[in-house]
N, C-alpha and C positions, 0 to 999 in steps of 0.2 A: 682165804677163806671165803666159802662162796656163802653167799646171803640167803636167807629166807624170803619167803612173799613178804611176811609181816614185817621184815626189818625195812623192806622198801619201802612198804605202806606209810611206816613211821618217819620216813624221809619225806612225806608230800605236805602239804601243806593243809594246815588242819580242817578246812572248808572241803579239802577234795577227798579226804580219807576215808569217808563212807557216803562218796556219790556213787550213784549205779549210773551207768552210762545213758543215755536216750534210746529208746528202742524204736526206730523208726517201723512203718508198714512192711510186711514181709514182701520180698520183689516177687514178680511172678516167674522170673527162671529160676528162682532158688526152690520154689514152691514145684514146680515141674520136674527138676532133679530129683527132689525126695519123694514124692508120690509116682512117678512116673507118668504123669498127667500131662495133656496137651490142651492148649487153648484156654489157660485159666484166665480169670478176670481178675482185677485189682480194684477194689472199691473201698480203699484202705487208707490211704492218705490225703485226702483232698485235693486231689490233683483233678487238672482240667480233664474230662476224657475228649473233649474236641480238639484239642492240642491248641498250638499257637498261632497265628497269623502267619498265613503265608508270605507275608512281608517281614514278618520278626525271623521267619527261616532264611528268606533269601539275603539279610542283610545279616543275620551269622553266618551264615556261607560266606559270604563275602570277604567277612572279617578275618576269615581262617588264612586267607593270603597273606596276612600280619602276623601270625603266631610267633613269629622267631623273634620278634620285640617285645618287650612289656608294653602292659596297656599304658593309656593315661592316667597317670595315680590320681588326677583329682577327678576324672571322669568330667571333663569339662561340658562336653557336648550334651551328654546325659543329664547332667545337674542344672543346666542352663533351660532345658527342656521341662524337665521339673518345676522349676523356679516359675516358667511360665503358665504350668498347668495350676499350680498352686498361687497363684499372683502373690511369690514371696521372692526375696532376694538370693542368688546362689548361697551366700553365706548362712543361710537357715537351714541348708541340707547337710546331711550325712550319707553317703551311700554305705550299703553293707552286702556282705557275700549272704544274700537271702536278708529278712527282716530278723531272724533268730542271730544274725550278728551284730546288729545295732541294738538288740535287747541286752546280751550280753556285754556291749560296750557301754551301757548305762549303769548296769550293776559294777561294773570293774573302776568306772570313773567315781560313782557317788557314793559304793556301800564300802565299810570297814567292820572289824568287829565290834565297833563301838556303835553301830547304825543299822539301823532298821527297816525292811521292804515290808508293805504290805499288800495282800493280794486275796483273792477268794478263793474258797473251798471250790473245786472242781475246775480251779482256773489251768490254763495252758501249763504243760509239763516242764517246758525252759523256764518259767519264773522260778520257780525252786530250785532248778540247777543252776541258774547263775546266779541266784542270791548266794546258794551255800559254797560255791566255788569262789566268789569274791569275798567271803568271811563274814558274809552280812548275817543279820538275824531276822529270820521270816516271821511274821505275823500273820496267822490265816483267819479271816474273817468268814463264820458259817456263812453260806449261802440261804437264800431265801427257801422255806419250806411248802410253800405255797398258800399261806395264811395270810402275808402281805403284800407279797410280791410273786412275780413267776417262780414255780417251783424249780430250783437249781440255778436260779440267776442270781446275778450280785446283789447282795445286801449291801447298798453304800452307807446306811447309818450303822451298820456293822461295822463295816471298813472303817468308816471314821472315828468312832470309838477307840478303835486300837493306835490311832496316832497320837505321838507324842514328840518332846523335845529330839528323841532319837532318830525320828521316822527321816528318810532322805527319799524314797522312791516310793510310789503306788503304783502296781500294773492291773490296767483293766485291759481285758477284750473285750472289743465291741464290734461285731458279736463274739461271742467267747467259744473257745475250742476246749472241750468237745460237746458243749450242750446246746450250742447253737442258740442260746438266749442272748437280748440285745437289751441295751438301756436307751429310752427313748432323749430326745435333745434336752429338754427341760430338767429333767432330774440328773443328767450328767452334768450338765452347765452349773447348777447350784450346787453340785458335789464340788467341783472344782473351786468355785468361786469362795467357799467355804474354807478352804485349806490355807494353812500358814505359809508364810512364803519360803520357809526353809524344807519344803516338802516337792519335789518332782512327781508330776503325774503323768506315766505313760500310757495312753490310748493307743491300743495294740490294734490297727484296723486291717487286720490281713485280707478279712473277707469283705470288705468294703465295696466292691465294685457288683457284687451279688446281691444286696439288700434292695429290697423295694419299698420297706415298710415307711411310711409318709413321716412318720414322725422320727426318723433316725437321723444321726448329726453327721455332719461333717465336720471334724473337729479341726480339720486343718485351717478352717476359717476363723477359728478362735485365737490363733496364736498371739494376734496384736492386744489382746484382751487380758492373756493368761501367761505372761512370759515364762512360769514353772511349768506351761505342756510340753509334752513330747507327744509327738505324733510317730507311728510307724505303719507303713505299707511295704507290698511286697508285690513282685511279678511272678510270684510262684502258683497263684491259684487262677483267678479270672484269667489272666494273661497267658497261662500254661507255659510258662516256662520254668517251673521248678527245676530241671534238671540244670539250668545256669546260674540260679542262685543269686539273684538280683533282689533287694530291696533297698529301703530308705528312710531316714528320720527326717522329720521338719520339727525345728525348734527355735528358740531364741538364736542369735547369732552367737552369743558367749557361750551358752550350752554346747552349740555344735561345736564351736572351736575345742573346747573341753573333747567331745567325743573324737573328733579329729586327731587329737594329739595320741589316742592310744588305737586309732583305727591302724590295721596293717597296710604295708604299702602296697599297692596294686592289689587292692581284697578284691575288685570286681573286674574280671577277666574282660578282654576286649571284645570277645564274642557275645557275652553276656550283655555289655553297654550298647552295641550295635544292634542286638535284638531289641532290646528294651526300648530304646528309643525309635524303631519301626514300630515296634506293637503299641506305641502310645499314638501314634499317627492312624492307624487302624481301627479305628471308632465301630465301624460297621462289625467286624469281627467280635469285638468285644459284646456288642449290643446283640449279637446273634447266640454267643454263648450264654449270657445271661438268659435270654429268650428259653433257650433249650433246657438250661437247669431249672428255669421255673418250671415248665413240663414236666420234666425229669423227678422233681420234688413231689408235683401233682401224683406222679404215678406211684411212688413209692409209698405216700402216705394213703392213697386209696388202697394198695396192697396191706399195709399193717392194718388199718380199719379192717379189711375185710378178714384178716387173721388172728382180728382182737387183740393186737399187740398195742400196748401204749407207747408213744413216742413223746418226745420233747418238739414242741414245736421250734422250728429251727428258721433265722434268716441268712444261713451261709449255703453251701454248695455240699451238706452232710447233715445227716438226722441222726440222735441217738435213740434205739429203742431198747425197750424192758423186755427180754425173753422169758421172762419168768423162771429163770434157773440160772445157775453159773454161767455168764458168758464167755469165761474162756472155753467151757467144753464144747458149746454151741460153734463157737469159732472154730476150733478143731474140727468137728465135724463137717463145716462147711468146707474145709481146705480138702476135705477127701472129695468135695464136689466141685472143686477147681474154682472156688470162691473165696478170694482174701477180703474180710473186712477188719475193724480194730477192735479188739476187747478193749476198754476202759477200766478194768478192775483195780488198775494202778492208780485211778484217779477216784479211788473208794467208790465206783459204780460197779458193783460187783456183776450186776443180772444187765448190764446195759454192752450193747455194741454200737459202734460208731459207724454209719454205712454213708459213705462219698455216694452223690448223686451221680450216675452213669450214664451211658447212651440208653435209648430206649431197649435196645436188645440186652444189654448188660443188667439194665433193672430188672426185666424180666426174667433174666436167668436167675438171680441173685433171689428175687421172690419165690421161685420157685423151689429152690435149693433149699431156701429158709423154710419153707413148709414142708418141704420134706424131712430136713433133719428132726424139726420140732416134733413131727408126728411120730 
């Protein structure tokens, strides 16, 4: 007897039944097919518009010769290089298929229907997805309203108030996506130091390399002081390797050991491992990308100011703007102009769009298109 869709849903784990899939930024090829547009630009997914290091491209290309074999499951060479970078032992590191992978591993390892996770309003969409899929209970703290801290930013006091005996994980993105807000070193460390031992705190530093604010912390340097700290990083943003999907977590060896128990075999492919290893050595390319991102951010902010559009000050490679009307409508109008940005109504920011910092030409085209559709 044929089963209905509802019957299949009822077979799923409870945490999965009400989940909606993560919606990535619209691909350029898809937009061009749908609208018959050529030369569209994408400023939707916080990718590096300047691409990866030439050394990374060469290393990845060379690794292609070996793809008939499985990659080294331990990622030995990449793990050893990361250990030197962060001055930790290899046993502190867990590789992931992008940092999303290690965030999901944390939820799978430490959350059950009897346990809770805390994160902020406007936090990265992967946190609620991973928590719910693992069967955990989500506790969402209201973000700052601007009266005591930066509007849309994490309110650590509100987050701390939600911690109880059932809390197992706290997720903090620093800088946060999609708001671009960040936490200074002293405030964040005081918060971590105040947590009970049974609570693990994940500091998601996907945009770490872009941040140039003096009081921004490198929390990987705190691992010795706080064994309940997990720090995640990625090669998808400043390193320009989003298409290869490689990230990692830094944590206490016992925590890393638990994460590695459930990590899928060969979760980081050999091309990604080789490219990431080479990218770490090309510090000049990374510095150039950060410099160009700074100039691009200044260009966008000047454009928003000229158009009298409020924006949230950002420490990443993206910025959220208030377009003063439903963001999805403006997003659709921009698609007609061949420009892809990101509506963030699903983050309860209905009038905002998140825009990735692009090249000078891309930023110019976006600002012109935005002015056109808003007029």
